[in-house]
C-alpha positions in Angstrom: 250.1 200.5 198.2 252.9 201.2 195.7 251.5 203.7 193.2 253.2 204.0 189.8 254.5 200.4 189.7 254.6 198.8 186.2 253.0 195.4 186.0 253.6 193.2 182.9 252.5 189.7 182.0 254.6 187.9 179.4 253.2 184.8 177.8 255.3 181.6 178.1 256.2 179.7 174.9 253.6 177.0 175.8 250.8 179.6 176.1 248.1 179.3 173.4 246.7 182.7 174.2 247.8 186.3 173.9 251.4 187.6 174.1 250.6 189.4 177.3 249.7 192.8 178.7 251.0 195.6 180.9 249.8 198.6 182.9 250.8 201.2 185.4 249.4 200.8 188.9 247.2 203.6 190.3 247.2 205.1 193.8 245.3 202.2 195.3 248.0 199.7 194.3 245.3 197.5 192.7 245.7 196.2 189.1 243.8 194.0 186.8 245.0 192.4 183.5 242.7 190.6 181.2 244.5 187.7 179.5 243.8 184.6 177.4 244.2 181.3 179.1 247.8 180.1 179.3 251.1 180.3 181.2 252.5 183.7 182.0 255.4 185.4 183.8 254.3 188.4 185.8 257.0 191.1 186.4 256.4 194.0 188.7 258.8 197.0 188.8 258.8 200.2 190.7 261.4 202.9 191.3 263.3 202.4 194.6 262.2 198.7 194.8 263.6 195.4 193.6 261.7 193.9 190.7 259.5 190.8 191.4 258.8 188.0 189.1 256.0 185.4 189.5 254.9 182.5 187.4 251.1 182.0 186.9 248.7 179.8 185.0 245.3 181.2 183.9 242.6 178.7 183.1 239.6 179.2 180.9 237.2 181.6 182.7 239.6 181.7 185.7 240.8 184.4 187.9 244.0 184.8 189.8 244.1 187.0 192.9 247.7 187.9 193.6 249.4 190.0 196.2 252.8 191.2 195.2 255.1 192.4 198.0 258.0 194.7 197.0 261.2 195.1 199.0 263.6 198.1 199.0 266.0 197.8 196.1 269.5 196.5 196.4 272.5 197.3 194.2 275.8 195.8 193.1 278.7 198.2 192.5 282.3 197.7 191.3 284.8 198.5 188.5 285.6 196.9 185.1 289.4 196.7 184.6 291.8 195.7 181.8 294.7 193.3 182.2 296.9 196.2 183.5 294.4 197.2 186.2 293.2 200.3 184.5 289.5 201.2 184.5 287.6 200.8 181.3 285.0 203.4 180.2 281.8 202.5 178.4 282.1 198.8 179.1 278.7 197.1 179.3 277.7 194.9 182.2 274.6 192.8 182.5 273.1 190.9 185.5 270.9 187.9 185.5 269.4 186.1 188.5 271.4 182.9 189.0 269.3 179.9 188.1 269.9 176.2 187.0 267.1 176.7 184.5 269.2 177.8 181.5 266.4 177.3 178.9 263.8 179.7 180.2 264.5 183.4 179.3 265.1 185.5 182.4 262.3 188.0 183.3 264.6 190.1 185.5 267.8 191.5 184.0 269.9 194.6 184.9 272.2 196.6 182.6 274.8 199.4 183.2 277.6 201.2 181.4 280.8 202.0 183.1 281.9 205.6 183.9 285.3 206.9 182.8 287.1 205.3 185.8 285.5 201.9 185.0 283.0 202.1 187.8 279.4 200.7 187.6 276.3 200.4 189.6 273.5 197.8 189.0 270.5 199.3 190.7 267.0 198.3 191.7 267.8 194.6 192.2 265.7 192.3 194.2 267.4 190.1 196.9 269.2 187.1 195.5 272.3 186.1 193.6 273.3 187.4 190.2 275.6 186.4 187.4 277.5 189.3 186.0 278.8 189.5 182.4 280.9 192.5 181.3 282.2 193.0 177.8 284.1 195.4 175.5 284.3 194.4 171.9 288.0 195.1 171.5 289.1 193.7 174.9 287.0 190.7 175.8 284.8 189.5 178.6 284.7 189.2 182.4 282.2 186.8 184.0 281.5 186.5 187.8 278.7 184.1 188.9 276.4 184.1 191.9 277.1 187.5 193.3 274.8 188.5 196.2 272.8 191.7 195.9 274.1 194.4 198.2 277.7 193.6 197.1 280.0 196.6 196.7 283.5 197.3 195.3 283.8 194.3 193.0 286.6 194.2 190.4 286.0 192.4 187.1 289.1 192.0 184.9 288.5 191.6 181.2 290.1 188.5 179.5 290.7 187.9 175.8 287.7 186.4 174.1 287.3 183.1 172.2 285.1 182.1 169.3 282.4 179.6 168.5 281.7 178.5 164.9 278.4 176.6 164.8 276.5 174.8 162.0 272.7 174.6 162.6 270.9 171.9 160.7 267.8 169.8 160.7 267.6 166.3 159.2 270.9 167.1 157.3 269.7 170.4 155.8 271.1 173.8 157.0 268.6 175.9 159.0 268.9 179.5 158.1 267.8 182.4 160.4 268.2 180.2 163.5 269.1 182.2 166.5 272.1 180.8 168.4 272.6 182.2 171.9 274.9 181.6 174.9 272.6 180.8 177.8 275.0 179.4 180.3 278.7 179.7 181.4 280.0 176.9 183.6 276.4 176.0 184.5 275.3 179.6 185.4 272.6 181.4 183.5 273.5 184.3 181.3 272.1 186.3 178.4 273.3 188.9 176.0 275.4 187.0 173.4 273.7 185.8 170.3 273.8 185.8 166.5 271.7 184.6 163.6 272.7 181.8 161.2 273.4 182.7 157.6 271.9 181.1 154.5 274.2 178.1 155.0 273.1 177.6 158.6 276.5 178.8 159.9 277.0 181.3 162.8 280.0 182.8 164.5 280.0 184.1 168.1 282.7 186.0 170.1 282.4 184.4 173.5 284.0 184.4 177.0 286.2 181.4 178.0 284.6 178.5 179.8 282.2 175.6 179.4 279.3 177.2 177.4 275.7 176.1 176.9 274.3 177.2 173.6 270.6 177.3 172.6 269.5 177.3 168.9 266.0 178.2 168.0 263.7 179.4 165.3 261.3 182.2 166.4 258.3 180.7 168.2 259.3 177.2 167.1 261.5 174.3 168.2 264.8 174.9 170.1 267.6 172.7 171.3 270.7 172.9 173.5 274.4 172.1 172.9 277.6 172.4 175.0 281.1 173.5 174.0 284.3 174.5 175.8 286.2 177.5 174.7 289.5 179.0 175.7 291.0 182.4 175.4 291.9 183.3 171.8 290.8 179.8 170.6 288.0 178.7 168.3 285.6 175.9 169.0 283.6 174.3 166.2 280.3 172.6 166.9 277.1 171.3 165.2 273.7 171.9 166.6 270.8 169.7 165.3 267.3 171.0 165.5 264.4 168.5 165.6 262.9 167.4 162.3 259.9 169.6 163.0 262.1 172.7 162.4 260.9 174.8 159.6 262.2 178.1 158.4 260.1 181.3 158.5 259.1 182.5 155.1 261.7 184.6 153.2 260.9 188.2 152.5 259.5 188.6 149.0 261.8 190.2 146.6 260.8 193.7 145.5 
């Protein structure tokens, strides 16, 4: 038994029940979550072990008996460099399990900030391959796909960023407050770059170079995908059309 593990169930978009639940496992390793019927992602995390993610469907009056096996944690280490080969302090790096399913949000993500010499360590990773995205606002991005866990001494060199200017509309009318996010680079899953459309349905994103997959969505409502190719220091303009069922959340009442 792994005492102290954190177990969380997150409801899928299609679930008609609760948003989910979480708890900390006791000495026996046994856990029980009471959930409304629906589709869920179960995430289990414990210090010193790689996180585990499982999909499950709970029917009306049903019960799922699950055994979750944890493995010793892996890590990925390396350095973030500028174009001159100097290490960059306080750069942010994120890891996402590589997957062709760009639409579904990842349950397992890792984050780290670089030390003064540009070094980083992404810890407590489960076995698998990860897409790494490093960024510094003033310098740009570095992207490295499909890196195996237990990889050491990587070097990611930041490149100048590009820009995406997008118009989000539905049936010819601008959609305000739509969230536009980069969910894929060259077909590899990523997260961490997003912005919200203004009152005219327009949004601007600073992005890495490459063939990007964008997702536009209203919270808990419809969503759609679009593709755009962006180069260094260049701007790509695109239009993203949400289905006709798109409706805006109510505006905050004026005080």
